[in-house]
A tleap script that builds the chain and sets N, CA, C and O, in Angstrom:
source leaprc.protein.ff14SB
mol = sequence {
  NMET LEU LYS SER ILE ALA ALA LEU LEU LEU
  ILE LEU ASN SER ALA THR VAL TYR GLY GLN
  PHE ALA GLU PHE SER LEU ASP LYS LYS VAL
  HIE LYS PHE ASP HIE VAL GLU ALA GLY GLU
  GLN LEU GLU CYS THR PHE GLU ILE THR ASN
  THR GLY ASP ILE PRO LEU ILE LEU THR SER
  TYR ASP VAL ALA CYS ALA CYS THR LYS ALA
  GLU TYR SER LYS GLU PRO ILE ALA PRO GLY
  ALA SER THR ILE VAL THR VAL SER PHE ASP
  THR THR GLY LYS ILE GLY TRP GLN TYR ARG
  SER VAL THR LEU MET ALA ASN THR LYS LYS
  PRO ILE GLU LEU GLU ILE ARG VAL LYS VAL
  VAL CGLY
}
set mol.1.N position { 0.824 -1.198 0.000 }
set mol.1.CA position { 0.000 0.000 0.000 }
set mol.1.C position { 0.862 1.254 0.000 }
set mol.1.O position { 0.596 2.197 -0.744 }
set mol.2.N position { 1.911 1.263 0.848 }
set mol.2.CA position { 2.793 2.416 0.933 }
set mol.2.C position { 3.523 2.653 -0.387 }
set mol.2.O position { 3.722 3.794 -0.802 }
set mol.3.N position { 3.924 1.541 -1.049 }
set mol.3.CA position { 4.593 1.671 -2.349 }
set mol.3.C position { 3.645 2.263 -3.389 }
set mol.3.O position { 4.058 3.062 -4.229 }
set mol.4.N position { 2.381 1.872 -3.329 }
set mol.4.CA position { 1.395 2.398 -4.273 }
set mol.4.C position { 1.194 3.894 -4.082 }
set mol.4.O position { 1.080 4.639 -5.055 }
set mol.5.N position { 1.152 4.329 -2.844 }
set mol.5.CA position { 0.987 5.758 -2.554 }
set mol.5.C position { 2.211 6.533 -3.033 }
set mol.5.O position { 2.079 7.611 -3.613 }
set mol.6.N position { 3.408 5.982 -2.788 }
set mol.6.CA position { 4.638 6.643 -3.228 }
set mol.6.C position { 4.675 6.756 -4.752 }
set mol.6.O position { 5.071 7.785 -5.298 }
set mol.7.N position { 4.259 5.690 -5.427 }
set mol.7.CA position { 4.238 5.715 -6.900 }
set mol.7.C position { 3.247 6.754 -7.407 }
set mol.7.O position { 3.534 7.476 -8.362 }
set mol.8.N position { 2.092 6.830 -6.776 }
set mol.8.CA position { 1.083 7.813 -7.166 }
set mol.8.C position { 1.595 9.238 -6.967 }
set mol.8.O position { 1.388 10.098 -7.822 }
set mol.9.N position { 2.257 9.485 -5.846 }
set mol.9.CA position { 2.822 10.818 -5.594 }
set mol.9.C position { 3.884 11.168 -6.625 }
set mol.9.O position { 3.966 12.311 -7.074 }
set mol.10.N position { 4.694 10.189 -7.000 }
set mol.10.CA position { 5.726 10.423 -8.010 }
set mol.10.C position { 5.086 10.819 -9.335 }
set mol.10.O position { 5.548 11.748 -9.998 }
set mol.11.N position { 4.033 10.121 -9.719 }
set mol.11.CA position { 3.344 10.443 -10.966 }
set mol.11.C position { 2.714 11.833 -10.898 }
set mol.11.O position { 2.811 12.607 -11.850 }
set mol.12.N position { 2.078 12.146 -9.789 }
set mol.12.CA position { 1.435 13.449 -9.661 }
set mol.12.C position { 2.430 14.597 -9.661 }
set mol.12.O position { 2.099 15.709 -10.071 }
set mol.13.N position { 3.645 14.333 -9.205 }
set mol.13.CA position { 4.669 15.370 -9.167 }
set mol.13.C position { 5.515 15.403 -10.432 }
set mol.13.O position { 6.434 16.215 -10.537 }
set mol.14.N position { 5.219 14.538 -11.389 }
set mol.14.CA position { 6.050 14.472 -12.591 }
set mol.14.C position { 5.873 15.726 -13.443 }
set mol.14.O position { 4.865 16.425 -13.348 }
set mol.15.N position { 6.850 15.984 -14.252 }
set mol.15.CA position { 6.822 17.157 -15.129 }
set mol.15.C position { 5.689 17.079 -16.137 }
set mol.15.O position { 5.132 18.106 -16.523 }
set mol.16.N position { 5.345 15.883 -16.563 }
set mol.16.CA position { 4.297 15.725 -17.558 }
set mol.16.C position { 2.952 16.223 -17.032 }
set mol.16.O position { 2.203 16.889 -17.748 }
set mol.17.N position { 2.655 15.894 -15.782 }
set mol.17.CA position { 1.389 16.302 -15.198 }
set mol.17.C position { 1.277 17.820 -15.174 }
set mol.17.O position { 0.201 18.368 -15.413 }
set mol.18.N position { 2.365 18.492 -14.891 }
set mol.18.CA position { 2.350 19.946 -14.802 }
set mol.18.C position { 2.590 20.626 -16.147 }
set mol.18.O position { 2.642 21.854 -16.213 }
set mol.19.N position { 2.734 19.863 -17.200 }
set mol.19.CA position { 2.924 20.435 -18.521 }
set mol.19.C position { 4.273 21.097 -18.705 }
set mol.19.O position { 4.420 21.971 -19.559 }
set mol.20.N position { 5.260 20.699 -17.922 }
set mol.20.CA position { 6.594 21.272 -18.069 }
set mol.20.C position { 7.297 20.611 -19.244 }
set mol.20.O position { 7.068 19.443 -19.556 }
set mol.21.N position { 8.146 21.379 -19.875 }
set mol.21.CA position { 8.923 20.872 -20.986 }
set mol.21.C position { 10.394 21.128 -20.723 }
set mol.21.O position { 10.765 22.106 -20.075 }
set mol.22.N position { 11.219 20.239 -21.233 }
set mol.22.CA position { 12.658 20.438 -21.135 }
set mol.22.C position { 13.061 21.570 -22.077 }
set mol.22.O position { 12.400 21.815 -23.086 }
set mol.23.N position { 14.143 22.253 -21.741 }
set mol.23.CA position { 14.676 23.324 -22.581 }
set mol.23.C position { 16.080 22.920 -23.011 }
set mol.23.O position { 16.748 22.144 -22.327 }
set mol.24.N position { 16.521 23.448 -24.143 }
set mol.24.CA position { 17.815 23.038 -24.680 }
set mol.24.C position { 18.454 24.157 -25.473 }
set mol.24.O position { 17.804 25.133 -25.847 }
set mol.25.N position { 19.737 23.994 -25.720 }
set mol.25.CA position { 20.446 24.850 -26.671 }
set mol.25.C position { 21.295 23.944 -27.549 }
set mol.25.O position { 21.658 22.836 -27.152 }
set mol.26.N position { 21.604 24.426 -28.741 }
set mol.26.CA position { 22.410 23.677 -29.706 }
set mol.26.C position { 23.712 24.418 -29.967 }
set mol.26.O position { 23.745 25.648 -29.968 }
set mol.27.N position { 24.785 23.666 -30.188 }
set mol.27.CA position { 26.039 24.317 -30.583 }
set mol.27.C position { 25.930 24.857 -32.005 }
set mol.27.O position { 26.619 25.812 -32.362 }
set mol.28.N position { 25.058 24.243 -32.824 }
set mol.28.CA position { 24.767 24.696 -34.191 }
set mol.28.C position { 23.499 23.991 -34.633 }
set mol.28.O position { 23.182 22.908 -34.140 }
set mol.29.N position { 22.780 24.596 -35.552 }
set mol.29.CA position { 21.577 23.974 -36.109 }
set mol.29.C position { 21.858 23.360 -37.474 }
set mol.29.O position { 21.157 22.451 -37.919 }
set mol.30.N position { 22.903 23.875 -38.134 }
set mol.30.CA position { 23.240 23.434 -39.491 }
set mol.30.C position { 24.715 23.072 -39.541 }
set mol.30.O position { 25.565 23.791 -39.015 }
set mol.31.N position { 25.009 21.928 -40.191 }
set mol.31.CA position { 26.398 21.551 -40.450 }
set mol.31.C position { 26.597 21.535 -41.957 }
set mol.31.O position { 25.874 20.854 -42.683 }
set mol.32.N position { 27.599 22.301 -42.424 }
set mol.32.CA position { 27.902 22.359 -43.852 }
set mol.32.C position { 29.184 21.573 -44.105 }
set mol.32.O position { 30.233 21.877 -43.537 }
set mol.33.N position { 29.089 20.561 -44.959 }
set mol.33.CA position { 30.250 19.782 -45.354 }
set mol.33.C position { 30.934 20.455 -46.539 }
set mol.33.O position { 30.307 21.216 -47.276 }
set mol.34.N position { 32.229 20.169 -46.721 }
set mol.34.CA position { 32.917 20.557 -47.941 }
set mol.34.C position { 32.355 19.713 -49.084 }
set mol.34.O position { 31.671 18.720 -48.836 }
set mol.35.N position { 32.633 20.092 -50.328 }
set mol.35.CA position { 32.203 19.300 -51.481 }
set mol.35.C position { 32.794 17.897 -51.365 }
set mol.35.O position { 33.938 17.732 -50.941 }
set mol.36.N position { 32.011 16.893 -51.742 }
set mol.36.CA position { 32.469 15.504 -51.660 }
set mol.36.C position { 32.126 14.764 -52.945 }
set mol.36.O position { 31.268 15.193 -53.716 }
set mol.37.N position { 32.802 13.658 -53.157 }
set mol.37.CA position { 32.514 12.771 -54.283 }
set mol.37.C position { 31.314 11.903 -53.939 }
set mol.37.O position { 31.127 11.529 -52.781 }
set mol.38.N position { 30.502 11.584 -54.936 }
set mol.38.CA position { 29.360 10.696 -54.719 }
set mol.38.C position { 29.854 9.361 -54.189 }
set mol.38.O position { 30.896 8.859 -54.612 }
set mol.39.N position { 29.109 8.798 -53.271 }
set mol.39.CA position { 29.463 7.505 -52.688 }
set mol.39.C position { 30.115 7.604 -51.313 }
set mol.39.O position { 30.265 6.594 -50.626 }
set mol.40.N position { 30.501 8.806 -50.908 }
set mol.40.CA position { 31.132 8.960 -49.593 }
set mol.40.C position { 30.100 8.873 -48.475 }
set mol.40.O position { 28.951 9.287 -48.629 }
set mol.41.N position { 30.539 8.329 -47.357 }
set mol.41.CA position { 29.731 8.288 -46.144 }
set mol.41.C position { 30.155 9.471 -45.279 }
set mol.41.O position { 31.325 9.578 -44.911 }
set mol.42.N position { 29.233 10.344 -44.957 }
set mol.42.CA position { 29.547 11.529 -44.163 }
set mol.42.C position { 28.998 11.385 -42.753 }
set mol.42.O position { 28.000 10.703 -42.521 }
set mol.43.N position { 29.674 12.043 -41.818 }
set mol.43.CA position { 29.222 12.005 -40.435 }
set mol.43.C position { 29.609 13.315 -39.755 }
set mol.43.O position { 30.705 13.834 -39.962 }
set mol.44.N position { 28.703 13.836 -38.949 }
set mol.44.CA position { 28.983 15.038 -38.173 }
set mol.44.C position { 28.267 14.928 -36.829 }
set mol.44.O position { 27.436 14.043 -36.626 }
set mol.45.N position { 28.601 15.834 -35.922 }
set mol.45.CA position { 27.977 15.802 -34.606 }
set mol.45.C position { 27.360 17.149 -34.266 }
set mol.45.O position { 27.798 18.199 -34.739 }
set mol.46.N position { 26.347 17.085 -33.445 }
set mol.46.CA position { 25.676 18.261 -32.900 }
set mol.46.C position { 25.667 18.083 -31.385 }
set mol.46.O position { 25.379 16.995 -30.886 }
set mol.47.N position { 25.979 19.137 -30.662 }
set mol.47.CA position { 25.932 19.072 -29.207 }
set mol.47.C position { 24.655 19.736 -28.715 }
set mol.47.O position { 24.357 20.877 -29.069 }
set mol.48.N position { 23.912 19.011 -27.900 }
set mol.48.CA position { 22.669 19.520 -27.304 }
set mol.48.C position { 22.887 19.632 -25.803 }
set mol.48.O position { 23.297 18.671 -25.151 }
set mol.49.N position { 22.608 20.814 -25.260 }
set mol.49.CA position { 22.752 21.051 -23.825 }
set mol.49.C position { 21.379 21.266 -23.210 }
set mol.49.O position { 20.558 22.011 -23.745 }
set mol.50.N position { 21.138 20.612 -22.089 }
set mol.50.CA position { 19.889 20.792 -21.360 }
set mol.50.C position { 20.012 22.075 -20.553 }
set mol.50.O position { 20.772 22.131 -19.586 }
set mol.51.N position { 19.273 23.099 -20.939 }
set mol.51.CA position { 19.324 24.393 -20.250 }
set mol.51.C position { 18.128 24.591 -19.321 }
set mol.51.O position { 17.942 25.676 -18.770 }
set mol.52.N position { 17.325 23.553 -19.147 }
set mol.52.CA position { 16.137 23.649 -18.306 }
set mol.52.C position { 16.346 23.061 -16.919 }
set mol.52.O position { 17.471 22.822 -16.479 }
set mol.53.N position { 15.221 22.835 -16.247 }
set mol.53.CA position { 15.232 22.344 -14.869 }
set mol.53.C position { 14.820 20.887 -14.737 }
set mol.53.O position { 14.870 20.325 -13.643 }
set mol.54.N position { 14.412 20.268 -15.842 }
set mol.54.CA position { 14.027 18.862 -15.807 }
set mol.54.C position { 14.879 18.097 -16.814 }
set mol.54.O position { 15.430 18.704 -17.732 }
set mol.55.N position { 14.998 16.780 -16.663 }
set mol.55.CA position { 15.790 16.002 -17.620 }
set mol.55.C position { 15.258 16.131 -19.049 }
set mol.55.O position { 14.049 16.160 -19.276 }
set mol.56.N position { 16.176 16.208 -19.993 }
set mol.56.CA position { 15.849 16.229 -21.420 }
set mol.56.C position { 15.904 14.789 -21.914 }
set mol.56.O position { 16.900 14.095 -21.711 }
set mol.57.N position { 14.834 14.345 -22.561 }
set mol.57.CA position { 14.771 12.962 -23.020 }
set mol.57.C position { 14.508 12.950 -24.523 }
set mol.57.O position { 13.448 13.377 -24.981 }
set mol.58.N position { 15.490 12.451 -25.289 }
set mol.58.CA position { 15.337 12.286 -26.732 }
set mol.58.C position { 14.663 10.947 -26.957 }
set mol.58.O position { 15.145 9.926 -26.467 }
set mol.59.N position { 13.555 10.929 -27.691 }
set mol.59.CA position { 12.780 9.696 -27.814 }
set mol.59.C position { 12.852 9.036 -29.189 }
set mol.59.O position { 12.797 7.810 -29.286 }
set mol.60.N position { 12.972 9.828 -30.247 }
set mol.60.CA position { 13.031 9.266 -31.597 }
set mol.60.C position { 13.475 10.358 -32.563 }
set mol.60.O position { 13.658 11.513 -32.179 }
set mol.61.N position { 13.642 9.971 -33.817 }
set mol.61.CA position { 13.972 10.973 -34.838 }
set mol.61.C position { 13.253 10.642 -36.131 }
set mol.61.O position { 12.813 9.513 -36.350 }
set mol.62.N position { 13.142 11.656 -36.985 }
set mol.62.CA position { 12.475 11.495 -38.267 }
set mol.62.C position { 13.347 12.111 -39.351 }
set mol.62.O position { 13.885 13.205 -39.180 }
set mol.63.N position { 13.484 11.404 -40.466 }
set mol.63.CA position { 14.210 11.892 -41.642 }
set mol.63.C position { 13.373 11.571 -42.879 }
set mol.63.O position { 12.516 10.689 -42.845 }
set mol.64.N position { 13.624 12.282 -43.953 }
set mol.64.CA position { 12.846 12.073 -45.175 }
set mol.64.C position { 13.405 10.951 -46.040 }
set mol.64.O position { 12.718 10.453 -46.932 }
set mol.65.N position { 14.641 10.551 -45.782 }
set mol.65.CA position { 15.308 9.584 -46.653 }
set mol.65.C position { 16.116 8.603 -45.799 }
set mol.65.O position { 16.724 8.994 -44.803 }
set mol.66.N position { 16.117 7.350 -46.188 }
set mol.66.CA position { 16.880 6.335 -45.447 }
set mol.66.C position { 18.390 6.560 -45.552 }
set mol.66.O position { 19.161 5.893 -44.862 }
set mol.67.N position { 18.817 7.486 -46.402 }
set mol.67.CA position { 20.238 7.793 -46.558 }
set mol.67.C position { 20.773 8.603 -45.360 }
set mol.67.O position { 21.982 8.783 -45.214 }
set mol.68.N position { 19.871 9.079 -44.525 }
set mol.68.CA position { 20.249 9.901 -43.376 }
set mol.68.C position { 19.833 9.188 -42.096 }
set mol.68.O position { 18.710 8.697 -41.982 }
set mol.69.N position { 20.758 9.137 -41.129 }
set mol.69.CA position { 20.488 8.474 -39.851 }
set mol.69.C position { 21.008 9.341 -38.707 }
set mol.69.O position { 21.897 10.172 -38.895 }
set mol.70.N position { 20.447 9.137 -37.532 }
set mol.70.CA position { 20.905 9.848 -36.339 }
set mol.70.C position { 21.116 8.849 -35.209 }
set mol.70.O position { 20.346 7.903 -35.045 }
set mol.71.N position { 22.166 9.075 -34.438 }
set mol.71.CA position { 22.440 8.270 -33.249 }
set mol.71.C position { 22.526 9.219 -32.068 }
set mol.71.O position { 23.122 10.292 -32.159 }
set mol.72.N position { 21.920 8.811 -30.951 }
set mol.72.CA position { 21.893 9.662 -29.761 }
set mol.72.C position { 21.715 8.789 -28.531 }
set mol.72.O position { 21.322 7.626 -28.632 }
set mol.73.N position { 22.002 9.352 -27.384 }
set mol.73.CA position { 21.855 8.634 -26.121 }
set mol.73.C position { 20.376 8.483 -25.773 }
set mol.73.O position { 19.584 9.412 -25.936 }
set mol.74.N position { 20.029 7.312 -25.299 }
set mol.74.CA position { 18.654 7.065 -24.851 }
set mol.74.C position { 18.490 7.434 -23.374 }
set mol.74.O position { 17.379 7.409 -22.844 }
set mol.75.N position { 19.594 7.775 -22.716 }
set mol.75.CA position { 19.563 8.143 -21.300 }
set mol.75.C position { 19.096 9.590 -21.152 }
set mol.75.O position { 19.422 10.425 -21.996 }
set mol.76.N position { 18.336 9.907 -20.092 }
set mol.76.CA position { 17.947 11.300 -19.852 }
set mol.76.C position { 19.183 12.187 -19.657 }
set mol.76.O position { 20.167 11.764 -19.049 }
set mol.77.N position { 19.126 13.395 -20.169 }
set mol.77.CA position { 20.215 14.360 -20.031 }
set mol.77.C position { 19.826 15.294 -18.890 }
set mol.77.O position { 18.829 16.011 -18.970 }
set mol.78.N position { 20.616 15.275 -17.845 }
set mol.78.CA position { 20.315 16.062 -16.647 }
set mol.78.C position { 20.417 17.558 -16.932 }
set mol.78.O position { 21.128 17.959 -17.853 }
set mol.79.N position { 19.723 18.384 -16.161 }
set mol.79.CA position { 19.863 19.839 -16.314 }
set mol.79.C position { 21.338 20.246 -16.223 }
set mol.79.O position { 22.054 19.835 -15.309 }
set mol.80.N position { 21.773 21.055 -17.183 }
set mol.80.CA position { 23.157 21.509 -17.233 }
set mol.80.C position { 24.090 20.587 -17.992 }
set mol.80.O position { 25.207 20.986 -18.323 }
set mol.81.N position { 23.664 19.365 -18.278 }
set mol.81.CA position { 24.512 18.397 -18.985 }
set mol.81.C position { 24.285 18.508 -20.497 }
set mol.81.O position { 23.314 19.104 -20.963 }
set mol.82.N position { 25.214 17.915 -21.235 }
set mol.82.CA position { 25.144 17.927 -22.700 }
set mol.82.C position { 25.221 16.506 -23.235 }
set mol.82.O position { 25.655 15.584 -22.544 }
set mol.83.N position { 24.796 16.353 -24.468 }
set mol.83.CA position { 24.902 15.081 -25.164 }
set mol.83.C position { 25.253 15.357 -26.622 }
set mol.83.O position { 25.076 16.470 -27.118 }
set mol.84.N position { 25.745 14.341 -27.287 }
set mol.84.CA position { 26.119 14.458 -28.694 }
set mol.84.C position { 25.146 13.643 -29.543 }
set mol.84.O position { 24.837 12.495 -29.225 }
set mol.85.N position { 24.673 14.249 -30.619 }
set mol.85.CA position { 23.872 13.558 -31.623 }
set mol.85.C position { 24.752 13.441 -32.859 }
set mol.85.O position { 25.273 14.440 -33.357 }
set mol.86.N position { 24.916 12.214 -33.352 }
set mol.86.CA position { 25.725 11.973 -34.543 }
set mol.86.C position { 24.792 11.732 -35.719 }
set mol.86.O position { 23.923 10.861 -35.674 }
set mol.87.N position { 24.985 12.521 -36.778 }
set mol.87.CA position { 24.170 12.396 -37.990 }
set mol.87.C position { 25.060 11.862 -39.100 }
set mol.87.O position { 26.158 12.372 -39.327 }
set mol.88.N position { 24.584 10.836 -39.787 }
set mol.88.CA position { 25.340 10.273 -40.909 }
set mol.88.C position { 24.504 10.396 -42.188 }
set mol.88.O position { 23.273 10.385 -42.158 }
set mol.89.N position { 25.212 10.512 -43.299 }
set mol.89.CA position { 24.563 10.700 -44.595 }
set mol.89.C position { 25.328 9.914 -45.639 }
set mol.89.O position { 26.541 10.077 -45.772 }
set mol.90.N position { 24.633 9.060 -46.385 }
set mol.90.CA position { 25.214 8.255 -47.454 }
set mol.90.C position { 24.971 8.988 -48.771 }
set mol.90.O position { 23.826 9.159 -49.190 }
set mol.91.N position { 26.049 9.420 -49.420 }
set mol.91.CA position { 25.922 10.200 -50.654 }
set mol.91.C position { 25.802 9.339 -51.907 }
set mol.91.O position { 25.765 9.873 -53.016 }
set mol.92.N position { 25.742 8.023 -51.753 }
set mol.92.CA position { 25.625 7.133 -52.913 }
set mol.92.C position { 24.387 7.495 -53.733 }
set mol.92.O position { 23.274 7.571 -53.212 }
set mol.93.N position { 24.614 7.718 -55.037 }
set mol.93.CA position { 23.513 8.036 -55.938 }
set mol.93.C position { 23.027 9.475 -55.871 }
set mol.93.O position { 22.020 9.824 -56.487 }
set mol.94.N position { 23.733 10.301 -55.132 }
set mol.94.CA position { 23.325 11.703 -54.990 }
set mol.94.C position { 24.284 12.586 -55.802 }
set mol.94.O position { 25.487 12.329 -55.851 }
set mol.95.N position { 23.738 13.622 -56.433 }
set mol.95.CA position { 24.537 14.598 -57.176 }
set mol.95.C position { 23.953 15.979 -56.901 }
set mol.95.O position { 22.737 16.136 -56.792 }
set mol.96.N position { 24.821 16.976 -56.792 }
set mol.96.CA position { 24.373 18.344 -56.576 }
set mol.96.C position { 24.210 18.658 -55.096 }
set mol.96.O position { 24.620 17.888 -54.227 }
set mol.97.N position { 23.606 19.796 -54.836 }
set mol.97.CA position { 23.404 20.220 -53.449 }
set mol.97.C position { 22.391 19.305 -52.765 }
set mol.97.O position { 21.323 19.013 -53.303 }
set mol.98.N position { 22.757 18.867 -51.576 }
set mol.98.CA position { 21.892 18.003 -50.767 }
set mol.98.C position { 21.612 18.696 -49.436 }
set mol.98.O position { 22.532 19.147 -48.753 }
set mol.99.N position { 20.369 18.772 -49.087 }
set mol.99.CA position { 19.935 19.355 -47.816 }
set mol.99.C position { 19.134 18.274 -47.095 }
set mol.99.O position { 18.128 17.794 -47.616 }
set mol.100.N position { 19.565 17.900 -45.930 }
set mol.100.CA position { 18.869 16.863 -45.175 }
set mol.100.C position { 18.565 17.378 -43.773 }
set mol.100.O position { 19.440 17.909 -43.089 }
set mol.101.N position { 17.321 17.214 -43.360 }
set mol.101.CA position { 16.955 17.625 -42.007 }
set mol.101.C position { 16.701 16.389 -41.154 }
set mol.101.O position { 16.255 15.346 -41.633 }
set mol.102.N position { 16.999 16.549 -39.886 }
set mol.102.CA position { 16.745 15.521 -38.885 }
set mol.102.C position { 15.875 16.175 -37.819 }
set mol.102.O position { 16.237 17.206 -37.253 }
set mol.103.N position { 14.742 15.574 -37.557 }
set mol.103.CA position { 13.824 16.087 -36.540 }
set mol.103.C position { 13.889 15.147 -35.345 }
set mol.103.O position { 13.491 13.985 -35.433 }
set mol.104.N position { 14.395 15.663 -34.224 }
set mol.104.CA position { 14.484 14.872 -32.998 }
set mol.104.C position { 13.247 15.117 -32.154 }
set mol.104.O position { 12.907 16.263 -31.858 }
set mol.105.N position { 12.577 14.045 -31.769 }
set mol.105.CA position { 11.434 14.154 -30.868 }
set mol.105.C position { 11.969 14.062 -29.441 }
set mol.105.O position { 12.817 13.225 -29.128 }
set mol.106.N position { 11.455 14.935 -28.592 }
set mol.106.CA position { 11.914 14.989 -27.208 }
set mol.106.C position { 10.802 15.562 -26.346 }
set mol.106.O position { 9.736 15.924 -26.844 }
set mol.107.N position { 11.061 15.638 -25.064 }
set mol.107.CA position { 10.076 16.231 -24.146 }
set mol.107.C position { 10.254 17.748 -24.096 }
set mol.107.O position { 10.359 18.347 -23.025 }
set mol.108.N position { 10.285 18.343 -25.276 }
set mol.108.CA position { 10.419 19.787 -25.447 }
set mol.108.C position { 9.119 20.328 -26.055 }
set mol.108.O position { 8.281 19.554 -26.518 }
set mol.109.N position { 8.953 21.651 -26.052 }
set mol.109.CA position { 7.726 22.230 -26.605 }
set mol.109.C position { 7.549 21.889 -28.076 }
set mol.109.O position { 6.436 21.631 -28.535 }
set mol.110.N position { 8.641 21.891 -28.798 }
set mol.110.CA position { 8.592 21.523 -30.206 }
set mol.110.C position { 9.806 20.657 -30.511 }
set mol.110.O position { 10.779 20.672 -29.757 }
set mol.111.N position { 9.764 19.902 -31.606 }
set mol.111.CA position { 10.898 19.033 -31.940 }
set mol.111.C position { 12.192 19.825 -32.141 }
set mol.111.O position { 12.167 21.029 -32.396 }
set mol.112.N position { 13.296 19.138 -32.023 }
set mol.112.CA position { 14.618 19.724 -32.231 }
set mol.112.C position { 14.996 19.495 -33.689 }
set mol.112.O position { 15.065 18.353 -34.144 }
set mol.113.N position { 15.241 20.577 -34.420 }
set mol.113.CA position { 15.532 20.495 -35.853 }
set mol.113.C position { 17.030 20.670 -36.104 }
set mol.113.O position { 17.634 21.645 -35.657 }
set mol.114.N position { 17.614 19.725 -36.816 }
set mol.114.CA position { 19.017 19.774 -37.251 }
set mol.114.C position { 19.044 19.673 -38.762 }
set mol.114.O position { 18.129 19.117 -39.369 }
set mol.115.N position { 20.102 20.214 -39.377 }
set mol.115.CA position { 20.199 20.139 -40.833 }
set mol.115.C position { 21.655 19.949 -41.254 }
set mol.115.O position { 22.575 20.489 -40.640 }
set mol.116.N position { 21.837 19.165 -42.321 }
set mol.116.CA position { 23.151 19.051 -42.939 }
set mol.116.C position { 23.023 19.502 -44.386 }
set mol.116.O position { 21.970 19.359 -45.008 }
set mol.117.N position { 24.122 20.054 -44.914 }
set mol.117.CA position { 24.169 20.535 -46.295 }
set mol.117.C position { 25.497 20.101 -46.901 }
set mol.117.O position { 26.540 20.168 -46.251 }
set mol.118.N position { 25.445 19.660 -48.140 }
set mol.118.CA position { 26.665 19.255 -48.831 }
set mol.118.C position { 26.427 19.314 -50.341 }
set mol.118.O position { 25.315 19.083 -50.818 }
set mol.119.N position { 27.489 19.628 -51.080 }
set mol.119.CA position { 27.428 19.536 -52.539 }
set mol.119.C position { 28.168 18.274 -52.934 }
set mol.119.O position { 29.360 18.120 -52.669 }
set mol.120.N position { 27.429 17.366 -53.580 }
set mol.120.CA position { 28.001 16.097 -54.020 }
set mol.120.C position { 28.336 16.251 -55.504 }
set mol.120.O position { 27.489 16.609 -56.323 }
set mol.121.N position { 29.603 15.967 -55.820 }
set mol.121.CA position { 30.063 16.078 -57.209 }
set mol.121.C position { 30.310 14.682 -57.765 }
set mol.121.O position { 30.623 13.747 -57.027 }
set mol.122.N position { 30.166 14.564 -59.067 }
set mol.122.CA position { 30.313 13.256 -59.732 }
set mol.122.C position { 31.723 12.881 -59.841 }
set mol.122.O position { 32.039 11.816 -60.372 }
savepdb mol mol.pdb
quit
């Protein structure tokens, strides 16, 4: 019974119940690569810092093309702490300017938007 009451209090005091959202800052929103040859595998990192008072939790990501992927920690990021998101892009079959966005879903007011840009030459 006591455990049930403690669990209920924890839920009632959670940030979700009060509509709180995590806050963050980015070291950059856009990463621009130098020109590359088609077929290269590219990778860059973005640093996300939790600037709020509750843990920042990255839950999933969305991209428009399977050629773009994101890797990130599944662990909550404590207030004041930072984490690295690694974005990779496969340029195979691509020519010309490429713009790829990565939308990170998190417990923030709106998704976290990242972008990479590169000119792929033949």
